[in-house]
N, C-alpha and C positions, 0 to 999 in steps of 0.2 A: 331911428336907431334899429328898430326891428327889421325893417328891409334891409339896412346895411348887414345886419348880422346874417339874414337869410341868404344874401347873395354870396356871402362868403362860405356859409357852411352847408347850403342846401342847393344842388344843381338844378334850379329852376322848378317848373310846376309840370311840365309835359315830359312825355316818354322821350321824345327826339331831344330834348335838353339834356336829359339823363343820358342818353346814349353818346352824345357828343362829349360829354364830361368823362364818361367811362373810356370812350377811345383817346382822349387825351392822356388820362391817366396810364392806360396801357404803354402808350408811346414813351413815357418816362420809365417804363420799366417794372410798373407794379400792377398787381391784379386788382380786382374789383369785387366789391359785395354791393349790390344795389338794393335800397330799401324804399319802398312806397310809404311815405309817411301816413300816419293813422293808426288808431287803436281803439278798442271799446265801441265798436259799431253797434248801433241800437236797432237795426232791422235787417231783415234778409236780404232785401235788395242791395243794402250797402255792402254786405259779405259777398254778395254775387258779384258785384262791381269790381270789388277787390279781386276776387278769383279771376275774373276775365282780364284784369289788368296784368296780373302776374303771369297768366299764360301768355299774353303778348310780350312780357319783358323777356321770357323763356325763349320764345320764337326769334325775336331780334337780336339776342345775344347770340344764339345759333347762326342765324342768317349773317350777322356781321362778324363772326368768328371772333367775338370778344373773349378776353381772358377775364371771365366775370362769372359769378354766381348771384343768386338772390337770397334775401334775409326777409323774413316775413314773422309777423305777431299774430298769435293765435286768436287774440280778441278782436283783431283786425278781418279775420276769416269768419267772425261770428261766434266765438265760444261763448260770449255773455248771452247771446241770443238764443242758440240752438247747439248744443255740444256736438250732436251728431251732423249737423250742417257743417260745422267748422272742421270735423274729422274728415268727412267726405271731400271736402274743397281741398285740404291740404293733401289728402291721400292722392287725389287726381292731379294735384300739382307735382307731387312727388314722382308719380308715373311718368308725366310729362319730362321731368328732369332727367329721369332714368333713361328715356328713350333718345335722348340728345346727348347723353353723358355728362350731365351738369350736376348741380349740387344745391340742395336747398338748407339754409340755416333757419331753424326754429328760434327766434330771439327770446330771452328771458324778459319777463315783465315783473311786478311787483310779487312779494311773498305769497299773496292769496293764490298765485298761479304757478308757483315754482313745482309742486309735486305733480300737478297734472301735465305741465310742460315736458317735465322728464319722462313721465310714464308715457305719454304719447309718443315722444321722440324714440323710445325704446321699442314700442310696438311697431311704428313705422320702419325702424332699422332691422327689424326681425323678419319683414315680409320678404318673401322670395325674390331675389334679385335687386334688393334696395339697400343691402348693406354697403357702407362707404358713400351712400348718395345723399345721406341726411345727418345732420348733426344739431348740437344747440348750444347755449351758452351758460357759463358759470360765473358767479360774481364773488370775488374774494372777500368782500366785506360779510358775507352770509356765513355763520359758523358751521353750517353743514357742508360747505362747499368742498373740503378735503376729502369727505366721505363720498360724496356725489361725484367727485372726479374719478377715484377709485374704481366706483361701481361701473361708472360709463366706460372707462378705458378697458375693464374686463371684457366688454363687449365690442371694443374696438369703435366706439363712437367718437367722431370728432367733435371737439369743443372749442369754442371761442372763450379764453378767460379775460374777464374785465373787472374792474374794481367794483362797480355798481353805481347807479345813479338815483335809485328810489330811497326815500327816506324809509328806514325799517328801525324797529324798536332794538335797545340793546339786548333783549332776551335772545335774539335770533341773529344780531348782525353786530360785528365789531364797530366800534365807533370812532375811537382815536385812529387818526391816519397811520401812525407807525404800526399798529396792529393790522390794519388793512394791508398796508404794504408788505409786511413780513409775511402774511398769509399769502399774498399773491406771488411772491418769489418763491415760498415753499411749494405751492401747487403748480407753478410753472415749470419748476424743474422737474417734478413728478411727470406732469405731461409730456416734456421733451424727452424723457427716458422711457415713455410708456411703449414706444413703437408705432403709435398712430399719429398721424399728421394733425396737429392742432395750431391754433392761431392764438397770439399773445396780444390782446389789445391794450395799449397803454400808450401815453404821451409822456410819461414820467422817464426824463432822460437817465436819471440815476438808476432806475430798475432796468431799463433797456441796456446800460452799460454793464450792470452786474450780470445780466442774463448773457451777453455777449462774452464777457470775460470767463464766465462759468462754462459755457459751451465750448469755447476754445480749450480751456484746460481739460474738459472732459472728451474732448476729440469729437464733438457733436458735429455733424455736417450742417452747414447753413441751410441746406434743402430739407432738414428733418422737421423743421416747423417754419412758422412765418410770423412777422410781427403785423399788426394791423393799427391802423389810425384812422380817425375820422377826415372826411375830406374838408379841406381848407385849414385843419390845425397842423402846426409844425410841419409845413410843406419842405422846409430846408432840412428837417431830421428825416422825413420820408426819403428825400432824394439821396441824402448821404448814406442811408442805410441800403439803398438800392447799389449804389456805386460801389459800397463795400462787399456786395454779394450776398446780403441776407434776403430772405423772402420777404416781400411787403405787400400787404393787401390794403387798399384804401375803401373804406365804408362810405358809400355816397348815397344819402337820402335825398329824396325829391318829392314833390308833389304839393297840392294846394293846402294841405294841413301843416304848413310849415309854422305858422304863428302859433297855434295851440301847442305845437310839439316843443317849439322852443321856449314858451312861457312855463310849460309843465317842467322842462328840465331845470330852468332856473328857479322855479319855486321850490322844487323837490331838494335841491341842493344849492343855497345861496352862493356858496363858494364858486359855483360855475359862473357867476356875473363877472367876477374878477378874472377868471380864466379866460372866457370868451372875449372880453374887453382887451386883455392883455395881446391876445393872438391877432385881433383886429389891428391893433397899433403896430404889431410885430411885422405884418405883412407877409 
């Protein structure tokens, strides 16, 4: 079962498999964000290995002229091992991305990392020549997200808005789905009107339709933002949005850590089991 899930939602274990998947998605008219699976590394050597792989990814994306950028987690770059090491690694990767006019997305992790992730993203964005080349992620189930969105937008920092996959306590995160959804739509509309290019990451067809209808009513250009979805989920909807002229980016994970990644996602939110199984059957 795990192998079947991984084949559907993870683009293999090697860089070459990932690049082939990215090329295929580009041919369908969608952009790509690539992510090497792994987080919370426990040694300097593991962090340096992650660094080298991401430099390779940036080189290959540039060499093959792919419409793709990279997403990474700070704990995958050694944040839990040595914060200075992680900062140095990500700073080097950003310099690489800037040199080839690419972009780095710093993924959001659980709430213990929220403030550090946002602070470091701001720090990187303020470096000379780096504005517009680095962004981060906000989760609509976090109660702080609306204020974080306003703060980041005031600096022109690009955001990927998602609902959130980690289990968080009610003191800091909305629990009922209607509240999470309502906050998602509210923040999404703010982002679209902010004047900065953002990504709306959701597979919720109702929310997507609401955003589309609202954007048309407000005369918002489809090129002002993009929808984002995970590789292998709702391919039909991805292709439909591309055909309608909306921006679409597909988030493609790959790597040997597919099994713990998948199990953690299912453990954190049991509803994901049904969601993934439904998509496997859906085709």
